[in-house]
C-alpha positions as CSV (number, residue, x, y, z in Angstrom):
1,X,4.7,-126.2,72.9
2,X,5.1,-122.8,74.6
3,X,3.7,-119.7,73.0
4,X,6.4,-117.4,71.7
5,X,6.8,-114.2,73.8
6,X,5.6,-111.1,72.0
7,X,8.3,-108.6,71.0
8,X,7.6,-105.1,72.0
9,X,9.2,-102.0,70.5
10,X,11.8,-99.9,72.4
11,X,10.1,-96.8,73.7
12,X,11.8,-93.5,74.5
13,X,9.6,-91.9,77.1
14,X,6.2,-92.0,78.8
15,X,4.5,-89.9,76.2
16,X,5.6,-92.3,73.4
17,X,4.4,-95.2,75.7
18,X,1.0,-93.5,76.1
19,X,0.7,-93.2,72.3
20,X,1.7,-96.9,71.9
21,X,-1.0,-97.9,74.5
22,X,-3.8,-96.1,72.6
23,X,-6.4,-98.6,71.5
24,X,-4.4,-101.6,72.7
25,X,-6.0,-104.4,74.8
26,X,-4.3,-105.6,78.0
27,X,-2.4,-103.7,80.7
28,X,1.2,-102.7,80.5
29,X,3.8,-100.8,82.5
30,X,6.8,-98.9,81.3
31,X,10.2,-99.6,82.8
32,X,13.4,-98.0,81.5
33,X,12.1,-98.0,77.9
34,X,10.8,-101.6,78.1
35,X,7.1,-102.5,77.8
36,X,6.1,-104.9,80.6
37,X,2.8,-106.8,80.3
38,X,0.7,-107.2,83.4
39,X,-1.2,-110.3,84.4
40,X,-5.0,-110.4,84.5
41,X,-6.8,-110.0,87.8
42,X,-8.8,-112.5,89.9
43,X,-12.4,-111.9,90.9
44,X,-11.3,-111.2,94.5
45,X,-8.8,-108.6,93.1
46,X,-11.4,-106.9,91.0
47,X,-14.0,-106.8,93.9
48,X,-11.5,-105.4,96.3
49,X,-10.4,-102.8,93.8
50,X,-14.0,-101.7,93.1
51,X,-14.8,-101.6,96.8
52,X,-11.7,-99.5,97.4
53,X,-12.5,-96.9,94.8
54,X,-16.2,-96.7,96.0
55,X,-15.0,-96.3,99.6
56,X,-12.6,-93.5,98.8
57,X,-14.6,-91.4,96.3
58,X,-17.4,-90.1,98.5
59,X,-14.9,-89.1,101.2
60,X,-13.0,-86.9,98.8
61,X,-16.0,-85.2,97.1
62,X,-16.0,-81.5,97.3
63,X,-12.3,-81.2,98.1
64,X,-9.1,-80.9,96.1
65,X,-8.3,-84.6,96.1
66,X,-9.5,-87.3,93.8
67,X,-9.3,-91.1,93.5
68,X,-7.9,-92.5,90.3
69,X,-8.5,-96.0,88.9
70,X,-6.1,-98.6,87.6
71,X,-5.7,-97.3,84.1
72,X,-4.0,-94.0,85.0
73,X,-0.2,-94.3,84.8
74,X,1.9,-93.1,87.6
75,X,5.1,-91.5,86.3
76,X,7.8,-92.8,88.7
77,X,11.0,-91.3,87.2
78,X,11.7,-87.6,86.4
79,X,13.4,-88.9,83.2
80,X,10.0,-90.0,81.9
81,X,11.3,-93.6,81.3
82,X,9.1,-95.3,84.0
83,X,5.3,-95.5,84.3
84,X,3.5,-97.8,86.7
85,X,-0.2,-98.8,87.0
86,X,-1.2,-99.1,90.7
87,X,-4.6,-100.5,91.5
88,X,-5.7,-97.1,92.7
89,X,-4.1,-93.7,93.6
90,X,-5.1,-90.5,95.2
91,X,-4.0,-87.1,94.0
92,X,-4.5,-83.7,95.6
93,X,-2.8,-81.3,93.2
94,X,-3.8,-80.6,89.6
95,X,-1.8,-82.8,87.2
96,X,-0.2,-81.3,84.0
97,X,-0.8,-84.3,81.8
98,X,-4.3,-85.8,81.5
99,X,-2.9,-89.3,80.9
100,X,-0.6,-89.8,83.9
101,X,-0.1,-88.9,87.5
102,X,3.2,-87.5,88.8
103,X,2.3,-86.3,92.3
104,X,0.2,-89.0,94.0
105,X,-0.5,-88.7,97.8
106,X,-1.4,-92.4,98.1
107,X,-0.8,-95.5,96.0
108,X,-2.7,-98.8,96.5
109,X,-1.6,-102.3,95.3
110,X,-3.7,-105.4,95.7
111,X,-1.3,-108.3,96.2
112,X,-1.4,-111.5,94.1
113,X,1.1,-114.4,93.8
114,X,2.1,-113.0,90.4
115,X,2.7,-109.4,91.5
116,X,3.6,-109.5,95.2
117,X,7.4,-109.6,94.9
118,X,7.3,-106.7,92.4
119,X,4.8,-104.7,94.5
120,X,7.0,-105.2,97.6
121,X,10.3,-104.8,95.7
122,X,11.0,-102.7,92.6
123,X,7.7,-100.9,92.5
124,X,8.0,-99.9,96.2
125,X,11.5,-98.6,95.6
126,X,10.3,-96.5,92.7
127,X,7.3,-95.2,94.6
128,X,9.4,-94.1,97.5
129,X,11.2,-91.6,95.3
130,X,8.0,-89.6,94.7
131,X,8.2,-86.6,97.0
132,X,4.4,-86.2,97.1
133,X,3.8,-89.8,98.3
134,X,2.5,-90.0,101.9
135,X,1.0,-93.5,101.9
136,X,1.7,-96.9,100.2
137,X,-1.0,-99.5,100.9
138,X,-0.8,-103.2,100.1
139,X,-4.1,-105.1,100.3
140,X,-4.1,-108.9,100.6
141,X,-6.7,-110.9,98.6
142,X,-6.2,-114.2,100.4
143,X,-7.4,-112.9,103.8
144,X,-8.5,-109.6,105.4
145,X,-5.2,-107.8,105.8
146,X,-3.8,-104.4,104.8
147,X,-0.3,-103.2,105.2
148,X,0.3,-99.4,105.3
149,X,3.5,-97.5,104.9
150,X,3.2,-93.9,106.0
151,X,5.9,-91.3,105.3
152,X,7.5,-89.8,108.4
153,X,10.3,-87.4,109.0
154,X,13.1,-89.9,108.7
155,X,11.6,-92.7,106.5
156,X,8.5,-94.8,106.6
157,X,6.3,-96.1,109.4
158,X,4.9,-99.6,108.9
159,X,1.5,-100.7,110.2
160,X,-0.4,-104.0,109.6
161,X,-4.2,-104.1,110.0
162,X,-6.1,-107.4,110.2
163,X,-9.8,-108.3,110.5
164,X,-12.9,-106.6,109.3
165,X,-13.2,-104.3,112.3
166,X,-9.9,-102.6,111.5
167,X,-9.9,-99.0,110.1
168,X,-7.1,-97.5,107.9
169,X,-6.6,-93.8,108.4
170,X,-4.9,-91.8,105.6
171,X,-4.1,-88.2,106.5
172,X,-3.6,-86.5,104.1
173,X,-6.1,-86.5,102.6
174,X,-8.1,-87.1,105.8
175,X,-10.1,-90.3,105.0
176,X,-10.8,-93.6,106.8
177,X,-11.2,-97.0,105.1
178,X,-12.9,-99.7,107.0
179,X,-11.6,-103.1,106.1
180,X,-15.2,-104.4,106.3
181,X,-16.0,-102.1,103.3
182,X,-12.9,-103.1,101.3
183,X,-13.7,-106.8,101.7
184,X,-17.5,-106.5,101.4
185,X,-18.9,-109.5,99.3
186,X,-15.3,-110.6,98.4
187,X,-14.7,-114.3,98.0
188,X,-11.2,-114.6,99.5
189,X,-8.7,-116.6,97.5
190,X,-7.4,-118.4,100.6
191,X,-8.7,-119.3,104.1
192,X,-9.0,-116.6,106.8
193,X,-6.3,-116.9,109.4
194,X,-7.5,-118.0,112.9
195,X,-7.9,-115.2,115.4
């Protein structure tokens, strides 16, 4: 017999959502007043996420930018009724609230079968509305592949990088990410594509 779905309260804004999250186990996003539970991560997802944050952090040291982990909400609507949890983000301006980000320069999502449609669809639509956002990066966990959307004057430029020798350049903030570093010691979920 299927487990009953939990019933979550209706929440007014991101501040009330933050208070609701306090001390609660699990990961949740906030979409138009609704609490949306997030699936747990695979070992590959976790390893890529750790490698990503470790690769970014030293490159930003001493400058105005910082890397943020997966537990810092990104406020995606001025109304305060949406908050998303990317797998990592980069900010370069001081944030007003210590519990969420509203001006990210870069957002990173590690794709999984459970989240890929949402990461490519509704979350990407929300993220595009952030004026500060310059880079949206999708990282595969079934083979060595990164997709990069970079803001340009009239929209977004798409680039796909494959293979461990590839290097992702993000400017701003002026960093390089070697795919070999992102996938170091990662047991990929699926087979590597043939060259």
